[in-house]
C-alpha positions as CSV (number, residue, x, y, z in Angstrom):
1,M,-19.3,178.6,56.8
2,T,-22.6,177.2,55.6
3,K,-26.0,177.6,57.3
4,I,-26.0,173.9,58.2
5,T,-22.6,174.2,59.8
6,Q,-23.7,177.2,61.8
7,I,-26.8,175.3,63.0
8,L,-24.7,172.4,64.1
9,I,-22.3,174.6,66.0
10,L,-25.2,176.4,67.7
11,T,-26.9,173.1,68.6
12,S,-23.6,171.9,70.0
13,C,-23.4,175.0,72.1
14,I,-26.9,174.6,73.5
15,I,-26.3,170.9,74.4
16,S,-22.8,171.2,75.9
17,G,-22.4,174.8,76.7
18,C,-19.9,177.1,74.8
19,G,-17.6,178.5,77.4
20,G,-14.1,179.8,77.4
21,S,-11.0,178.8,79.4
22,D,-10.3,182.5,79.8
23,S,-11.7,185.9,78.9
24,K,-9.6,186.4,75.8
25,G,-11.6,184.3,73.4
26,G,-12.6,181.0,74.8
27,E,-11.8,177.5,73.7
28,P,-10.3,177.3,70.2
29,I,-12.4,176.2,67.3
30,V,-10.9,174.3,64.4
31,E,-12.8,174.5,61.1
32,Q,-12.0,172.0,58.4
33,N,-11.2,173.3,54.9
34,N,-14.0,173.3,52.3
35,N,-14.8,175.2,49.2
36,N,-16.6,178.0,51.0
37,A,-14.5,178.3,54.2
38,V,-12.5,181.3,54.9
39,C,-9.9,182.1,57.6
40,G,-9.9,185.8,58.4
41,I,-11.3,187.2,55.2
42,R,-9.5,184.9,52.8
43,A,-10.1,181.4,51.5
44,I,-8.3,178.6,53.4
45,P,-5.4,177.2,51.3
46,E,-5.3,173.5,50.3
47,G,-4.0,171.4,53.2
48,A,-4.8,173.9,55.9
49,N,-7.4,174.3,58.7
50,C,-8.5,177.5,60.4
51,L,-7.9,177.7,64.2
52,T,-9.7,180.5,66.1
53,F,-7.7,181.1,69.2
54,E,-8.1,184.0,71.7
55,G,-10.2,185.9,69.2
56,R,-7.9,185.6,66.2
57,D,-7.8,183.2,63.2
58,N,-4.8,181.1,62.4
59,L,-4.0,178.8,59.5
60,V,-2.8,175.4,60.7
61,F,-1.0,173.0,58.5
62,G,-1.3,169.8,60.5
63,D,-3.7,167.8,62.7
64,T,-3.8,166.4,66.2
65,G,-3.4,162.8,65.0
66,K,0.2,163.1,63.9
67,N,3.6,163.4,65.7
68,Y,5.7,166.5,64.7
69,K,9.4,167.2,64.9
70,G,8.8,170.8,65.9
71,L,6.6,173.8,65.8
72,I,7.0,176.6,63.2
73,L,5.1,179.9,63.2
74,T,5.1,182.0,60.1
75,L,4.4,185.8,60.6
76,H,3.1,187.9,57.7
77,G,4.0,191.4,56.7
78,A,2.1,194.7,56.6
79,P,0.0,194.8,54.6
80,G,-0.1,191.0,54.5
81,Y,-2.1,188.0,55.3
82,M,-1.7,184.5,56.6
83,A,-1.9,182.6,53.3
84,K,0.7,184.9,51.7
85,V,3.5,184.2,54.2
86,A,2.5,180.5,54.4
87,G,3.1,180.5,50.6
88,I,6.4,182.4,50.8
89,F,7.8,179.7,53.2
90,D,5.7,176.9,51.7
91,A,4.0,175.7,54.8
92,P,2.8,172.5,53.1
93,M,6.4,171.6,52.3
94,L,7.4,172.2,55.9
95,A,4.5,170.1,57.1
96,E,5.6,167.3,54.7
97,K,9.0,167.5,56.4
98,G,7.3,166.7,59.7
99,Y,6.7,170.1,61.3
100,L,3.5,171.6,62.6
101,V,3.1,175.0,60.9
102,I,0.8,177.7,62.2
103,S,0.4,181.1,60.5
104,P,-1.3,183.5,62.9
105,D,-3.2,186.7,61.8
106,G,-1.8,190.1,62.8
107,N,-3.6,192.6,64.9
108,G,-4.9,194.7,61.9
109,S,-2.9,197.8,62.7
110,A,-0.7,199.6,60.2
111,W,2.3,197.5,61.4
112,E,0.2,194.3,61.9
113,W,2.2,193.4,65.0
114,D,3.3,195.2,68.1
115,S,6.9,194.9,66.8
116,S,8.6,198.1,68.2
117,T,10.6,196.7,71.1
118,N,10.3,198.7,74.3
119,T,10.4,197.9,78.0
120,N,6.9,196.4,77.9
121,T,6.0,192.9,76.6
122,S,3.5,193.6,73.8
123,D,0.0,192.1,73.5
124,D,1.2,190.3,70.3
125,T,4.0,188.7,72.3
126,H,1.6,187.5,74.9
127,Y,-0.7,186.1,72.1
128,I,2.1,184.2,70.3
129,S,3.4,182.9,73.7
130,D,-0.1,181.6,74.4
131,L,-0.4,180.1,70.9
132,I,2.9,178.3,71.4
133,D,1.6,176.8,74.7
134,Y,-1.7,175.9,73.1
135,A,0.1,174.1,70.2
136,H,2.2,172.0,72.5
137,A,-0.8,171.2,74.8
138,N,-3.0,170.0,71.9
139,Y,-0.6,168.5,69.3
140,T,2.2,165.9,69.7
141,I,5.4,168.0,69.1
142,E,9.0,167.3,70.0
143,G,10.4,169.8,72.5
144,E,8.6,172.8,74.0
145,K,9.6,175.7,71.8
146,A,8.9,177.2,68.4
147,R,10.8,178.4,65.4
148,I,9.6,181.7,64.0
149,L,9.7,182.5,60.2
150,G,8.9,186.2,59.6
151,Y,8.6,188.2,56.4
152,S,8.9,192.0,56.3
153,A,6.9,193.3,59.3
154,G,6.7,189.7,60.5
155,G,10.5,189.8,60.6
156,F,10.3,192.8,62.8
157,M,8.0,190.8,65.1
158,A,10.4,187.8,65.1
159,Y,13.1,190.0,66.6
160,T,10.7,191.4,69.2
161,L,9.9,187.8,70.2
162,A,13.6,187.0,70.4
163,C,13.9,189.9,72.9
164,Q,10.8,189.2,74.9
165,I,10.3,185.4,75.0
166,P,13.6,183.9,73.9
167,E,13.0,181.0,76.4
168,K,10.2,179.8,74.1
169,L,12.1,180.0,70.8
170,D,14.5,177.6,69.1
171,G,15.3,180.3,66.6
172,I,14.0,182.9,64.2
173,V,14.3,183.5,60.5
174,A,13.8,187.1,59.4
175,L,13.3,187.7,55.7
176,A,13.5,191.3,54.7
177,G,12.7,192.6,58.2
178,Q,15.2,193.6,60.9
179,F,15.0,194.8,64.5
180,R,12.7,197.7,65.2
181,G,12.7,199.9,68.3
182,D,15.2,200.5,71.1
183,F,18.1,198.1,71.5
184,N,18.4,199.2,75.2
185,A,15.0,197.7,75.8
186,C,16.2,194.3,74.4
187,S,18.4,193.4,77.4
188,T,18.0,189.6,77.2
189,T,21.0,187.4,77.6
190,T,19.3,184.3,76.4
191,A,20.8,183.1,73.1
192,V,18.4,182.3,70.2
193,A,19.4,181.0,66.8
194,I,19.2,183.9,64.3
195,H,19.2,183.8,60.5
196,H,18.6,187.0,58.6
197,L,18.0,187.2,54.9
198,H,17.9,190.5,53.1
199,S,18.6,192.1,49.7
200,P,20.6,195.2,49.0
201,S,18.0,195.8,46.3
202,D,15.2,196.1,48.9
203,T,13.9,199.7,48.9
204,D,10.8,199.0,50.9
205,V,12.7,197.9,54.0
206,P,16.3,199.1,53.3
207,I,19.2,197.0,54.5
208,N,20.5,200.1,56.2
209,G,17.3,200.7,58.1
210,R,15.3,203.9,58.3
211,A,14.4,206.5,60.9
212,S,10.7,206.2,60.1
213,G,9.4,203.3,62.3
214,K,12.7,203.1,64.1
215,I,13.9,200.3,61.9
216,A,17.5,199.4,62.7
217,S,20.1,198.5,60.1
218,V,20.8,194.8,59.4
219,E,24.4,195.4,60.6
220,N,23.3,196.8,64.0
221,T,20.6,194.1,64.3
222,L,23.2,191.3,63.8
223,N,25.7,193.0,66.0
224,H,23.2,193.0,68.9
225,W,22.7,189.2,68.6
226,L,26.3,188.4,68.0
227,A,26.9,189.9,71.4
228,I,24.0,188.1,73.0
229,N,25.0,184.8,71.5
230,G,28.7,185.3,72.4
231,C,30.0,184.8,68.8
232,A,33.5,185.3,67.6
233,S,34.2,187.9,65.0
234,Q,35.2,185.3,62.5
235,F,32.6,183.8,60.1
236,E,32.5,181.2,57.3
237,Q,31.1,182.3,54.0
238,T,29.0,180.1,51.6
239,N,27.5,180.7,48.2
240,H,23.9,179.6,47.7
241,P,21.5,179.7,44.7
242,G,19.2,182.7,44.2
243,V,15.9,182.7,46.0
244,T,14.0,184.0,43.0
245,T,14.3,183.0,39.3
246,S,15.9,186.4,38.5
247,S,18.3,186.5,41.5
248,T,22.0,186.4,40.7
249,G,22.7,184.4,43.9
250,T,23.1,184.4,47.7
251,V,26.1,184.8,50.0
252,T,25.7,183.5,53.5
253,N,27.9,184.4,56.5
254,V,27.8,182.1,59.5
255,W,29.6,183.4,62.6
256,Q,31.8,181.1,64.7
257,S,31.8,180.0,68.3
258,C,28.2,181.1,69.0
259,A,26.1,179.8,71.9
260,S,23.3,179.6,69.3
261,P,23.9,180.1,65.5
262,V,23.9,183.6,64.0
263,A,23.8,183.7,60.2
264,S,23.1,186.4,57.5
265,S,22.3,185.8,53.9
266,K,22.7,188.6,51.3
267,L,20.1,188.1,48.5
268,F,21.3,189.7,45.2
269,S,18.8,191.3,42.8
270,V,15.7,190.5,44.9
271,P,13.1,193.2,45.4
272,H,11.1,193.3,48.7
273,E,8.0,191.9,47.0
274,S,9.2,188.9,45.1
275,D,8.1,185.4,44.1
276,Y,10.4,183.7,46.5
277,L,11.4,180.1,45.9
278,A,10.6,178.4,49.2
279,D,12.8,175.4,48.6
280,K,15.9,177.7,48.1
281,L,15.1,179.7,51.2
282,Y,14.8,176.4,53.2
283,L,18.2,175.2,51.9
284,I,19.7,178.5,53.2
285,Y,18.2,178.6,56.7
286,Q,17.9,174.9,57.3
287,Q,21.2,174.4,59.1
288,S,21.0,177.4,61.4
289,M,17.5,176.4,62.4
290,A,18.5,172.8,63.0
291,L,15.8,171.5,60.6
292,E,15.9,168.1,59.0
């Protein structure tokens, strides 16, 4: 932010008063993109603005003057950052398709999100819930919910949200990040659309899970939501293109008779850290997330 911008903001505060709607961080501030602007500690990508909300920065791909088909939040990994996950899912592409996209910043911890599901609703869950409410109050968006697209640790958090605030979600897409924590603490009966994408080649977040961090296997993660969503045991299988230039392809299973869709895509020859092809990812999860 330039000195001139800082002076203008300070002058505005003196004239009108800079107060908050609550004690968490006050009224949000939207800073337009420019050559020197940063969001968090990184440059703001082309086409994005920086929204400071309840003390955290968020990248926003959209503006208040447009109508949107829905709200999408992209959650980054650990270590990770807003612009990275916005790039993985190509937030500008999603915005061009008519969706408001917000990429919030994590809490700065080793996991970046309070993603280990337990009996208490996490601070990050409260934050994202408030962010969803703020977006719907300040932008013109169809519906009242959000879709969550999470990568790695952001995928862990997506499942935590599906446990703790399913009433605010249309669905979640988890790329290389499964459920983390205690399934007994995820006692919701509210169906949420689920699409999990993972590679057997992933050694950072293994498809079979790991004890360290209480990361469940993909199979157990899916079984939990197959039960919640009331799915039949039968599924339809579809082949999709690879999600990287070196991938040998993708196989997607979509379970039948679910209250909300449950799908799983196996990504072949895709390391955890990859140059993902966002358009191919979108092609795979589009139907289960009811995106146009």
